[in-house]
NUKOLGU-52778 format. One record per residue (C-alpha): residue in three letters; x, y, z. Coordinates in pm, whole numbers, padded with zeros to 5 digits, always signed. Layout:
// NUKOLGU-52778
alaXYZ
...
This chain:
// NUKOLGU-52778
thr-08866+00239-05722
gly-08536+00287-05899
leu-08475+00330-06288
ser-08164+00326-06475
ile-08041+00298-06840
glu-07705+00100-06917
gly-07499+00102-07250
leu-07141+00073-07356
leu-07069+00427-07231
thr-07227+00661-06969
gln-07192+01028-06916
ser-07026+01130-07224
gly-07268+00936-07454
leu-07257+00617-07633
ser-07047+00578-07953
val-07152+00364-08238
ser-06889+00188-08449
met-06959+00026-08783
pro-07098-00244-08805
lys-07175-00327-08448
pro-07494-00148-08318
val-07525-00020-07948
gln-07716-00204-07694
leu-07932+00014-07447
arg-08061-00153-07150
cys-08303-00020-06894
arg-08375-00184-06556
ala-08657-00088-06320
ser-08796-00255-05988
pro-09084-00290-05942
ala-09215-00223-06269
thr-09500-00358-06471
gln-09404-00204-06804
ile-09092-00037-06965
tyr-09071+00136-07302
phe-08789+00329-07489
lys-08861+00670-07653
cys-08569+00787-07881
asn-08582+01137-08026
gly-08921+01194-07883
glu-09080+00905-08062
trp-09175+00546-07888
val-08965+00252-08008
asn-09194-00022-08165
gln-09284-00280-07886
asn-09143-00559-08108
asp-08809-00405-08088
his-08798-00442-07709
val-08629-00760-07545
thr-08789-00809-07193
arg-08627-01014-06918
glu-08744-01053-06553
ser-08558-01167-06240
leu-08603-01165-05872
asp-08397-00960-05644
gln-08258-01193-05368
met-08228-00910-05114
thr-08552-00743-05147
gly-08780-01027-05297
leu-08902-00776-05562
val-08935-00857-05939
val-08668-00663-06159
arg-08769-00595-06505
glu-08510-00545-06779
val-08565-00411-07138
glu-08292-00394-07399
val-08312-00227-07757
ser-08060-00193-08022
val-07963+00136-08199
ser-07789+00089-08541
arg-07542+00334-08725
thr-07817+00382-08991
gln-08056+00504-08724
val-07815+00767-08602
glu-07705+00881-08952
glu-08088+00940-09051
leu-08136+01192-08783
phe-08151+01539-08907
gly-08080+01855-08697
leu-07836+01998-08453
glu-07918+01767-08156
asp-07752+01425-08116
tyr-07947+01112-08124
trp-08089+01029-07764
cys-08293+00760-07597
gln-08480+00758-07278
cys-08684+00487-07112
val-09022+00523-06911
ala-09137+00286-06655
trp-09486+00229-06507
ser-09582+00063-06181
ser-09873+00083-05928
ala-09672+00357-05755
gly-09663+00585-06072
thr-09443+00663-06363
thr-09071+00750-06378
lys-08830+00848-06654
ser-08449+00772-06692
thr-08186+01045-06804
arg-08114+01065-07176
ala-07846+00856-07331
tyr-07681+01012-07641
val-07556+00812-07913
arg-07286+00949-08137
ile-07088+00789-08435
ala-06734+00700-08328
tyr-06436+00765-08572
leu-06062+00864-08542
arg-05899+01036-08843
lys-05595+00901-09006
asn-05359+01202-09015
phe-05208+01373-08706
glu-05250+01761-08666
gln-04895+01782-08574
glu-04623+01500-08579
pro-04309+01489-08354
leu-03981+01596-08533
gly-03648+01440-08490
arg-03364+01655-08364
glu-03006+01670-08210
val-02968+01822-07877
arg-02677+01858-07639
leu-02626+01652-07333
glu-02841+01789-07045
gln-03047+01995-07261
glu-03426+02027-07214
val-03622+01875-07521
leu-03961+01935-07611
leu-04140+01675-07866
gln-04491+01805-07992
cys-04778+01580-08084
arg-05119+01671-08183
pro-05333+01358-08226
pro-05593+01314-08509
glu-05960+01439-08468
gly-06193+01174-08316
met-06495+01075-08138
pro-06437+01010-07862
ala-06129+01222-07811
ala-05824+01015-07875
glu-05594+00916-07580
val-05226+00960-07651
asp-04931+00742-07549
trp-04565+00797-07617
leu-04341+00514-07726
lys-03972+00497-07681
asn-03823+00232-07898
glu-04169+00058-07895
asp-04180+00077-07527
val-04448+00274-07355
ile-04324+00576-07149
asp-04441+00597-06811
pro-04341+00929-06631
ser-04429+00774-06291
gln-04148+00543-06351
asp-03893+00787-06490
ser-03922+01147-06356
asn-03707+01271-06636
phe-04006+01252-06861
leu-04323+01461-06851
ile-04618+01444-07082
thr-04820+01768-07085
ile-05203+01811-07097
asp-05150+01887-07479
his-04988+01553-07519
asp-04625+01710-07568
leu-04346+01493-07436
ile-04086+01702-07229
ile-03740+01536-07142
lys-03605+01765-06855
gln-03255+01684-06917
ala-03134+01493-07216
arg-02926+01182-07126
leu-02718+00970-07346
leu-02988+00689-07279
asp-03247+00911-07433
thr-03110+00870-07757
ala-03391+00654-07919
asn-03692+00663-08161
tyr-04008+00822-08033
thr-04343+00764-08154
cys-04683+00923-08065
val-04983+00683-08060
ala-05326+00805-08053
arg-05621+00553-07985
asn-05992+00550-07905
val-06278+00273-07937
val-06256+00301-08309
ala-05897+00271-08413
arg-05528+00315-08312
arg-05308+00559-08494
arg-04920+00594-08498
ser-04733+00913-08591
ser-04400+00902-08793
thr-04113+00823-08580
ala-03894+01100-08436
thr-03539+01036-08393
leu-03378+01205-08089
ile-02986+01199-08079
val-02814+01330-07775
tyr-02457+01438-07849
val-02173+01507-07637
ser-01901+01758-07759
gly-01549+01658-07697
gly-01315+01799-07435
trp-00929+01765-07397
ser-00771+01542-07146
ser-00463+01680-06956
trp-00137+01701-07134
thr+00100+01413-07089
glu+00456+01471-06966
trp+00710+01593-07207
ser+00887+01311-07373
glu+01259+01270-07376
cys+01461+01468-07655
asn+01478+01238-07949
ala+01828+01349-08036
arg+02096+01173-07840
cys+02340+01441-07952
gly+02248+01797-08064
arg+01915+01954-08153
gly+01603+01756-08129
trp+01238+01755-08043
gln+01013+01691-07746
arg+00654+01624-07759
arg+00357+01573-07546
thr-00005+01465-07633
arg-00367+01496-07525
ser-00660+01316-07635
cys-01021+01435-07695
thr-01161+01197-07440
asn-01262+01425-07156
pro-01535+01352-07266
ala-01499+01199-07594
pro-01741+01327-07862
leu-02055+01104-07908
asn-02324+01100-08144
gly-02198+01358-08384
gly-02074+01598-08107
ala-01810+01844-08200
phe-01456+01744-08199
cys-01224+01913-07968
glu-01063+02231-08119
gly-00687+02284-08125
pro-00392+02041-08176
pro-00364+01706-08002
val+00029+01721-08022
gln+00275+01991-07904
arg+00640+02002-07996
val+00919+02213-07880
thr+01282+02212-07957
cys+01540+02066-07721
thr+01915+02048-07741
thr+02095+01740-07577
leu+02459+01774-07490
cys+02665+01537-07685
pro+02834+01246-07479
val+03197+01247-07459
asp+03404+00924-07384
gly+03692+00931-07160
gly+04047+00875-07263
trp+04387+00794-07055
thr+04651+01044-07010
glu+05016+00933-07059
trp+05180+00731-06793
ala+05350+00907-06520
lys+05723+00822-06468
trp+05824+00511-06262
ser+05830+00574-05867
ala+06151+00505-05690
cys+06209+00136-05596
gly+06050+00029-05286
thr+06133-00205-05007
glu+05932-00474-05164
cys+06174-00441-05458
thr+05881-00294-05698
his+05812+00038-05857
trp+05469+00175-05996
arg+05343+00431-06225
ser+04988+00586-06281
arg+04766+00749-06531
glu+04426+00934-06533
cys+04110+00935-06739
gln+04141+01297-06828
ala+04219+01298-07191
pro+03933+01398-07233
gln+03730+01348-06915
pro+03400+01169-06966
leu+03123+01401-06995
asn+02734+01390-07049
gly+02708+01028-07006
gly+03004+00926-07210
lys+03201+00593-07132
his+03467+00573-06880
cys+03811+00478-06958
ser+03870+00077-06988
gly+04177-00056-06798
ser+04372+00012-06485
met+04495+00338-06336
met+04804+00202-06210
glu+05082-00044-06307
ser+05375-00205-06114
lys+05651-00427-06185
asn+05983-00557-06008
cys+06243-00298-06029
thr+06564-00506-05959
glu+06497-00794-06215
gly+06502-01046-05931
leu+06811-00922-05754
cys+06652-00749-05475
ala+06825-00771-05116
arg+06589-00721-04839
pro+06689-00574-04505
thr+06685-00779-04189
met+06373-00765-03966
gly+06512-00625-03659
val+06665-00326-03804
ala+06342-00225-03984
val+06150-00256-03667
tyr+06366-00038-03467
thr+06368+00224-03723
gly+05990+00246-03728
leu+05959+00277-03358
val+06201+00566-03333
val+06037+00758-03611
ala+05675+00709-03453
leu+05807+00833-03114
leu+05946+01164-03270
leu+05620+01235-03458
ser+05423+01189-03131
val+05623+01438-02939
ile+05598+01703-03222
leu+05218+01661-03217
leu+05164+01702-02850
leu+05384+02025-02857
cys+05159+02170-03119
val+04840+02099-02945
gly+04956+02247-02621
val+05060+02574-02799
leu+04741+02623-02966
ala+04535+02558-02635
tyr+04740+02814-02449
arg+04700+03079-02722
arg+04327+03038-02741
arg+04272+03058-02349
cys+04494+03382-02339
arg+04284+03549-02627
his+03949+03476-02432
leu+04064+03607-02107
his+04226+03936-02242
gly+03972+04038-02507
asp+03803+04359-02540
ile+03468+04415-02350
thr+03196+04607-02523
asp+02916+04778-02362
ser+02566+04656-02481
ser+02437+04985-02481
ser+02693+05119-02722
ala+02639+04804-02935
leu+02261+04876-02959
thr+02308+05255-03035
ala+02570+05164-03306
ala+02333+04939-03496
phe+02000+05138-03463
his+01933+05515-03475
pro+01641+05640-03267
gly+01330+05773-03429
asn+01430+06156-03387
tyr+01790+06085-03493
lys+01898+06342-03769
pro+02196+06231-03971
pro+02442+06490-04086
arg+02379+06634-04425
gln+02606+06500-04708
asp+02798+06752-04893
his+02719+06596-05235
ser+02342+06551-05177
his+02097+06733-05432
pro+01738+06837-05398
leu+01494+06671-05616
his+01390+07012-05773
ser+01619+07312-05777
ser+01315+07539-05847
ala+01138+07493-05548
pro+01195+07309-05219
pro+01035+06969-05223
asp+00706+06897-05044
leu+00811+06563-04869
thr+00544+06364-04665
ala+00616+06037-04485
thr+00382+05796-04326
ala+00464+05756-03981
gly+00515+05404-03868
thr+00686+05167-03626
phe+00950+04897-03657
arg+00941+04529-03586
gly+01171+04233-03631
pro+01536+04200-03574
leu+01749+04514-03531
phe+01851+04682-03863
ser+02143+04909-03922
leu+01979+05224-04093
gln+02258+05380-04292
gln+02177+05687-04483
ser+02279+05660-04838
val+02363+05942-05066
asn+02014+06000-05222
asp+01812+05962-04889
ser+01622+06279-04784
pro+01803+06467-04506
his+01457+06545-04344
lys+01322+06390-04028
ile+01094+06067-04032
pro+00866+06086-03763
met+00825+05779-03562
thr+00589+05646-03281
thr+00687+05526-02938
ser+00596+05170-03005
pro+00834+04898-02935
leu+01128+04804-03162
leu+00946+04491-03272
asp+00690+04677-03485
pro+00675+04630-03870
leu+00880+04853-04089
pro+00660+05137-04250
thr+00571+05178-04602
leu+00686+05526-04676
lys+00500+05727-04944
ile+00678+06021-05068
lys+00511+06235-05332
val+00664+06542-05485
tyr+00444+06782-05668
asn+00509+07135-05823
ala+00366+07371-06080
ser+00550+07227-06371
thr+00647+06864-06300
leu+00459+06554-06154
ser+00646+06267-06013
ser+00582+06000-05749
met+00790+05739-05576
glu+00489+05516-05508
leu+00174+05537-05710
pro-00167+05455-05552
ala-00376+05183-05676
asp-00612+05434-05850
met-00358+05655-06020
cys-00540+05587-06355
ser-00822+05815-06238
ser-00606+06046-06048
asp-00370+06092-06332
gly-00640+06198-06558
glu-00744+06458-06290
ile-00410+06598-06258
leu-00360+06612-06647
ser-00684+06791-06655
leu-00552+07063-06409
lys-00239+07083-06590
ser-00386+07136-06923
val-00646+07385-06819
gly-00401+07616-06665
thr-00488+07941-06481
val-00789+08125-06581
gly-00771+08511-06596
ser-00997+08738-06444
lys-01126+08867-06758
arg-01253+08548-06881
asp-01600+08430-06852
tyr-01570+08110-06625
his-01863+07883-06547
ser-01818+07607-06286
pro-02130+07419-06157
ser-02100+07200-05849
leu-02130+06843-05908
ser-02163+06539-05697
arg-01988+06247-05878
glu-01890+05897-05795
pro-01509+05810-05818
gly-01438+05627-06138
leu-01770+05695-06313
ser-01721+06043-06393
thr-01460+06305-06522
ser-01460+06701-06572
ala-01247+06947-06736
thr-01242+07321-06814
leu-01273+07379-07182
gly-01287+07688-07409
asn-01284+07773-07772
leu-00982+07541-07855
gly-01208+07230-07752
gly-01082+06906-07619
arg-01188+06551-07528
leu-01324+06405-07205
thr-01286+06036-07118
ile-01395+05813-06824
pro-01099+05561-06814
asn-01189+05195-06845
thr-01552+05257-06956
gly-01541+05352-07340
val-01733+05681-07262
ser-01591+05984-07396
leu-01709+06320-07527
leu-01532+06522-07813
val-01575+06892-07821
pro-01447+07030-08152
pro-01254+07349-08187
gly-01482+07655-08220
thr-01777+07472-08022
ile-01744+07696-07731
pro-01777+08069-07795
gln-01446+08266-07804
gly-01359+08402-07459
lys-01597+08147-07260
phe-01486+07873-07044
tyr-01697+07596-06907
glu-01626+07309-06664
met-01776+07029-06871
tyr-01839+06688-06732
leu-01942+06324-06803
ile-02134+06100-06552
ile-02243+05746-06584
ser-02572+05640-06444
lys-02853+05398-06486
leu-03168+05387-06723
pro-03487+05214-06629
ser-03617+04969-06935
glu-03972+04980-07047
gly-04174+04691-07170
ser-03982+04476-07427
gln-03692+04738-07449
thr-03362+04661-07310
val-03081+04904-07204
leu-02772+04846-07440
ser-02559+05107-07315
pro-02440+05308-07013
val-02646+05612-06961
val-02421+05913-06958
ser-02499+06270-06841
cys-02290+06540-07015
gly-02293+06912-06925
pro-02352+07156-06818
ser-02691+07144-06967
gly-02822+07441-07154
met-02489+07583-07257
leu-02457+07752-07603
leu-02277+07524-07863
asn-02159+07662-08198
arg-02148+07308-08359
pro-02220+06958-08267
val-02017+06765-08009
val-01967+06377-08032
leu-02065+06151-07737
thr-01921+05802-07771
leu-02120+05520-07586
pro-02025+05142-07580
his-02314+04899-07643
cys-02372+04529-07629
ala-02611+04484-07921
gln-02506+04201-08158
leu-02513+04348-08500
asp-02308+04121-08729
thr-02636+03924-08845
pro-02716+03937-09224
thr-03078+04065-09143
pro-03147+04361-08909
asp-03305+04219-08592
trp-03261+04533-08382
thr-03479+04843-08348
leu-03250+05081-08190
thr-03357+05402-08019
leu-03168+05700-07850
lys-03344+05825-07532
thr-03294+06140-07322
gln-03421+06256-07006
thr-03601+06569-06966
his-03564+06816-06678
gln-03880+06665-06510
gly-03715+06317-06501
ala-03910+06159-06783
trp-03761+05983-07076
glu-03808+06060-07423
glu-03713+05925-07757
val-03459+06128-07953
leu-03436+05928-08274
thr-03468+05567-08406
val-03179+05451-08605
gly-03292+05432-08978
glu-03594+05665-08925
glu-03410+05989-08896
ser-03578+06301-09053
leu-03492+06675-09092
ser-03645+06736-08735
ser-03414+06478-08578
pro-03181+06674-08346
cys-02909+06415-08346
tyr-02724+06180-08583
leu-02617+05840-08457
gln-02329+05656-08616
leu-02328+05281-08534
glu-02058+05054-08508
glu-02023+04673-08380
glu-01916+04772-08020
cys-01994+05142-07966
cys-02195+05422-08117
his-02135+05796-08174
val-02398+06072-08132
leu-02357+06396-08301
met-02574+06657-08078
glu-02596+07026-08014
gln-02787+06993-07687
leu-02602+06850-07386
gly-02797+06622-07151
thr-02853+06269-07032
tyr-02844+06002-07309
gly-02881+05621-07334
leu-02907+05360-07611
val-03211+05120-07595
gly-03351+04843-07827
gln-03590+04582-07889
ser-03632+04288-08119
cys-03736+04339-08484
pro-03971+04062-08585
pro-03947+03794-08715
gln-03593+03741-08579
pro-03504+03751-08209
ala-03242+04009-08132
cys-02911+03900-07937
lys-02731+04086-07677
arg-02345+04023-07605
leu-02293+03925-07236
gln-01975+03840-07037
leu-01944+03581-06794
ala-01684+03647-06510
leu-01602+03379-06254
phe-01456+03499-05903
ala-01336+03336-05589
pro-01222+03442-05253
arg-00868+03559-05227
ala-00604+03298-05112
pro-00498+03181-04887
cys-00847+03037-04779
leu-00851+02950-04397
ser-01209+02819-04386
leu-01362+02492-04498
asp-01614+02696-04691
tyr-01543+02812-05042
ser-01764+02999-05274
leu-01760+03063-05655
arg-01950+03365-05793
ile-02037+03396-06157
tyr-02146+03729-06281
cys-02357+03779-06578
ile-02302+04136-06729
gln-02336+04326-07045
asp-02025+04322-07269
thr-01926+04668-07216
pro-01603+04821-07043
his-01814+05012-06803
ala-02006+04693-06688
leu-01679+04487-06636
lys-01509+04776-06449
glu-01796+04803-06213
val-01787+04428-06138
leu-01408+04445-06098
asp-01418+04730-05856
leu-01700+04549-05653
glu-01497+04222-05624
arg-01190+04423-05538
ser-01384+04582-05239
leu-01509+04214-05149
gly-01166+04064-05162
gly-01231+03860-05473
val-01014+03728-05743
leu-01092+03689-06116
leu-00999+03311-06200
glu-01032+03311-06552
asp-01077+03564-06845
pro-01423+03673-06884
lys-01606+03453-07151
pro-01863+03595-07408
leu-02227+03481-07428
phe-02481+03543-07680
phe-02825+03601-07508
lys-03128+03588-07730
asp-03469+03752-07684
ser-03637+03414-07650
tyr-03780+03440-07295
his-03571+03177-07181
asn-03393+03208-06852
leu-03029+03166-06801
arg-02926+02840-06639
leu-02605+02776-06419
ser-02486+02435-06297
ile-02172+02283-06149
his-02035+01954-06245
asp-01753+01707-06192
ile-01688+01802-05829
pro-01427+01561-05664
his-01657+01422-05416
thr-01392+01252-05210
his-01254+01603-05077
trp-01541+01841-05177
arg-01922+01870-05153
ser-02166+02121-05281
lys-02408+02285-05036
leu-02672+02358-05316
leu-02943+02096-05312
ala-03088+02186-05653
lys-02927+02062-05973
tyr-02900+02395-06127
gln-02964+02779-06059
glu-03155+03020-06296
ile-03138+03392-06347
pro-03470+03506-06482
phe-03478+03607-06845
tyr-03627+03959-06772
his-03366+04055-06505
ile-03091+04011-06764
trp-03281+04152-07073
ser-03376+04459-06907
gly-03015+04566-06865
ser-03097+04822-06582
gln-03027+04567-06302
arg-02727+04594-06084
pro-02463+04316-06161
leu-02638+03980-06158
tyr-02462+03666-06034
cys-02506+03321-05877
thr-02295+03161-05611
phe-02201+02797-05576
ser-02111+02722-05208
leu-01866+02443-05163
glu-01713+02271-04859
arg-01396+02077-04839
ser-01333+01792-04627
ser-01021+01932-04439
leu-00812+02239-04437
ala-00529+02032-04594
val-00727+02013-04944
ser-00597+02290-05169
gln-00668+02165-05514
leu-01019+02228-05672
ala-01116+02100-06020
cys-01461+02123-06150
lys-01687+02240-06442
ile-01919+02514-06449
cys-02181+02530-06723
val-02369+02849-06806
arg-02625+02864-07080
gln-02946+03022-07185
val-03209+02742-07193
glu-03279+02659-07568
gly-02981+02886-07635
glu-02606+02901-07637
gly-02381+02856-07338
gln-02020+02851-07203
ile-01823+02619-06979
phe-01563+02702-06723
gln-01296+02430-06675
leu-01161+02522-06330
his-00835+02394-06212
thr-00725+02603-05916
asp-00513+02600-05595
ile-00710+02796-05342
gln-00395+02844-05130
glu-00212+03009-05415
val-00173+03378-05352
ile-00247+03585-05668
thr-00074+03909-05652
asp-00329+04122-05849
gly-00660+04200-05670
thr-00886+04093-05943
leu-00724+03991-06271
pro-00543+03643-06321
pro-00159+03692-06367
his-00184+03613-06732
ser-00499+03847-06792
pro-00452+04174-06955
leu-00670+04477-06858
pro-01031+04465-07003
ser-01111+04649-07308
gly-01050+05013-07282
gly-00848+04938-06971
ser-00536+05103-07049
cys-00452+05409-06808
leu-00559+05690-07037
pro-00581+06062-06936
ser-00940+06150-06837
ser-00917+06480-07041
gln-00723+06624-07316
val-00734+07007-07381
gly-00668+07208-07689
pro-00477+07094-07998
tyr-00337+06781-07828
ala-00683+06635-07815
phe-00719+06590-08188
arg-00519+06389-08446
leu-00577+06615-08736
pro-00405+06947-08726
ser-00615+07253-08758
ala-00454+07376-09067
ile-00492+07062-09255
arg-00844+07033-09136
gln-00936+07384-09267
lys-00780+07303-09607
ile-00985+06990-09642
cys-01301+07165-09544
asn-01224+07447-09796
ser-01176+07190-10079
leu-01486+06960-09994
asp-01757+07190-09862
ala-01833+07342-10189
pro-02075+07137-10418
ser-01890+06953-10711
ala-02043+06881-11043
arg-01883+06559-11051
gly-01991+06474-10702
cys-01627+06478-10569
asp-01729+06686-10237
trp-01826+06598-09885
arg-02075+06357-09990
leu-01837+06130-10151
leu-01617+06171-09832
ala-01918+06060-09619
arg-01962+05737-09834
ser-01587+05653-09828
leu-01586+05676-09441
gly-01915+05502-09400
phe-02113+05815-09275
asp-02363+05834-09542
arg-02682+05667-09370
tyr-02854+06003-09344
leu-02665+06273-09544
asn-02935+06548-09482
tyr-02810+06596-09135
phe-02462+06704-09247
ala-02618+06908-09539
thr-02793+07142-09275
lys-02445+07235-09120
pro-02247+07521-09223
ser-01948+07308-09278
pro-02051+06957-09351
thr-01698+06831-09411
gly-01610+06995-09064
val-01864+06770-08883
leu-01749+06476-09080
leu-01396+06524-08959
asp-01530+06553-08593
leu-01705+06227-08633
trp-01402+06062-08791
glu-01191+06183-08480
ala-01434+06041-08248
cys-01443+05700-08446
his-01073+05672-08446
gln-00971+05793-08096
gly-00791+05476-08009
asp-00604+05430-08347
ala-00629+05785-08510
asp-00364+05759-08775
leu-00427+05955-09093
val-00398+05659-09322
ser-00769+05594-09339
leu-00860+05950-09415
ala-00564+05987-09673
thr-00701+05668-09838
ala-01052+05800-09873
leu-00911+06124-10009
glu-00692+05964-10262
glu-00979+05746-10395
met-01170+06077-10443
gly-00879+06212-10649
lys-00803+06521-10402
ser-00423+06503-10482
glu-00379+06870-10358
val-00514+06781-10014
leu-00281+06484-09999
val+00015+06703-10071
val-00082+06930-09777
met-00119+06641-09548
thr+00217+06481-09644
thr+00388+06818-09594
asp+00225+06939-09277
gly+00069+06619-09129
asp+00197+06301-08977
cys+00074+06084-09266
C-alpha cells in the first residue's frame, strides 16, 4: 500500500494566506478508512470529504480524503511547535501513517531592510547595488528591474546577482545608465523598493591640436592660433570637462608686401638696319618683395629712328658680308679648340707620378708613431707629471689624417694590430693629483663617484696619534655612502634617495675619528602595517655620541588630510635581527629614546644610538589611510627590430629611493621611460590595483593579453616590502614598417582613484638618455650632490652665530622668550620634554633645523623666527657675521 498527503506546498510546509484556507489531501490504495490527525488530535469525521476512484493500471480502489485548515485554527495554536497534520489509513493489510505537513501563516512585510542607493560612477568602474528584501514567510524571492525590465544575468554577463540579492555590474557601460529597482515577492504579496538611479559618466579628453592658422596680419605683427576640442571623449552624464585651454595663441610677424616699380628708361639704342631703335627699363625701383605686385607695362619700347627716310642696303651686299664674317669666326673657334686639346694631352703624359706607399704614409700614422714634441706645449699640471691612461682601440672607416694639435698629449697611444677598418676608439683620459680633480670624460655614475672623491678629499690624512676606527663594510653601489668624521661633524648623503645623516659638531669626542656609513635595505611588514620609508642602517653601532644625530628618511604617507588617519611607528632592528618599536608618533614619553619630526614627504629622527631604522604605519579608524605611489611607464629602447613590443608599468612608493631603484633596473634592462611618473593615492581599502590597455589601433597592432585587465593584489602593494612591482602589456605589430603606437593605459585602484597614460610614441625614435624622456628632469633629489660633507662646510649656520643663539635662548626666561618659543616658531613643539632633557635644548633645535633645511638652508626662516621673538641682539650678530 502507498500513502501520501498533498497540499499547496510540500517540504517546507504549507502557508495560509488570509482569507483562503489550505486544502490538505490524503490518498491511499487500498484503504478502507482514512482519517486526519492535527496537532495530536483527530479531526472530526464530518470535516472529512471522501472520494473513491479505480486505478486503471492495478484495478485497485483509491481512496482520497480532504480536510480544510483555516487561518483561525493556526492562530489558535499555542506553543513553540508549528501547526501540523498527519493522515492515518487502515486496510486489511494493516495501518500506515503519512509524514507530517506543517501549516504556517504566510506574510511579507512592507519595508525593505536595505534599499539600493543611486550613485554616479566612472565608465568601466565596478558597481555594487545592495538590496535586503522585507522579512516574509516563505522567504521572498528577489528580482532586479532595469527601467522596469527584468535583469537576466544569463542573457547579459555584465550583471551578477549574489546570494545576498545584491546586484553587481562588473564594468559600468553607458547603456547601464538607468533606474534600478529591487522587487521582492512570495505567495502573499509583491514589494518594490525605491528606485536607484545609476549614472555612468565619462570625463572629457582633449582631441589633437589643429594645425596653426595663418598669421592674421597681412603686414607686420599678428597672431596665430590653434584649437582643440574636448571630444576625445566628450564628457557625458556630468563627467569632468577637460582641464586646460582649448585655444593657444602665439605671436607671428609677416613681412609687408612691396609692389614693384619701373626704373627710368635707358637711352635709345643706335639706329638699326630696320630703321628702328629701342630702349628698356627694369622693375627694380623697387623690386617686388613678399608677394607684392609686379610692374605693369612693357619692359622695352621701339620706334622708327629716321622718321620714314630710311634707305635700306641692297640684298646682295648684305648676304656676302654675313658669309665672310661667319667664315672668320669658324676658323678662330677651331684654332682655340685644337690648342686646348693639345695642352691637356701634354699635361696628362708628363705629370708627376706619386708612390702609393708614400701617399698612404703621408695620410696615416701607424699606431706606434710618436710625433715630435712641440716647443710651446704645456703639461696639464706643473706640480706633478700627469697620469694619463688611454683606452686601446682599433680604427675603421676611411683613412684619416691624424694631425697632432698643440694641446695633444705627446705620449704614445697604444694600438692593436687589427685591420685599418676598425672603429675609432673612445679615449678616456683622467687626471688626478692630491689637490685637484679633473676629467676629460665623466663616467655615467659620476654622481656617486664624485661623492666618494669629495669624501676622501675632505677627510684628508689621519695622523698616527689619532684614534681611528674603520670597520669593513659590504655595500651595494648607489645604496650606501661613508665618510671619516671627527669632532667637527659633517653630513652623509646617499645621492638621489633623500636619505642623509647629520652629525653635529661635538657629537664625536675630541681626538676620535670614525668611518661612519649609511646603507639602505628592506624591512618586512607585519599584519596590517605598511612600510613607508626605506630602511637605513647607520653606524658604526655602539659608538659613543655626545649629542643626538639627525637621520632623514623620505616616506610615502599622505598626511594632508584634515583628520589624522595614520598611526606612525619608528622601528629598529636588534642585534639578534628582530624588529622592535622605538616610538609611536604622538605617544612620546620621557622614556622615548628618539624624537621624530614629521613633514609631508620626509621625517627627521633625533637619536643618540646608531642602528637600523625604518618608518611603518597603519590606518587609524574610522578613516582609511592613504599612501602616495608613483606609476612609471617603460618600453624597450629604440630602434625596435622585432614585431613584439612590450610596455612595463611599475607601481612604486613615492620616494626618491624607490624611483632610483626602478631607473637603475630599467637602465640595466635597456628600458626607456616614456613619460614622467604619475602620482597615485592608494587607500587601505583591500581593493586591488587594476591595469588595462585601451584604444589600440587594431589595424596595425594586437594585444597578446587575453584578459581585459591585469591586477596587482592589494597586500603586495600595501606591505611596501616587495621588490618593484610591475605589469607587462605584450603587443605585436603587423609589420616592421609600423612605427607609430598610440593607446591609452588605465591604472586605478578598484573603487578608488586612478591615472591614465595617453601614449603617443615612435618606437623607432632613438632617445639619447637611457631612462628619462628628453623633456624630463631628474627625479626628486636627483641632483648630483656630494655623498659627504665634512667639517664646517656641512652646516649652513656658522659656529660662532650658533653659540651666541644658544647662549641667548638656553636659559629660561620669565617672559617665556627662550628655546620653547623658538621650538613653537619653527614647528618643533610636538613634545618639548625631549629637548628639555638635553644640556643645550637650543643646540638640538638648531641641529634639527639644519636637517630640515638641507636643500634650501637659508637663514631667512631662522631670522624670521628670532625677529618674532624679539631677539634683536641675535639678529645683529647674524647680520654682521652671517649670510642673512
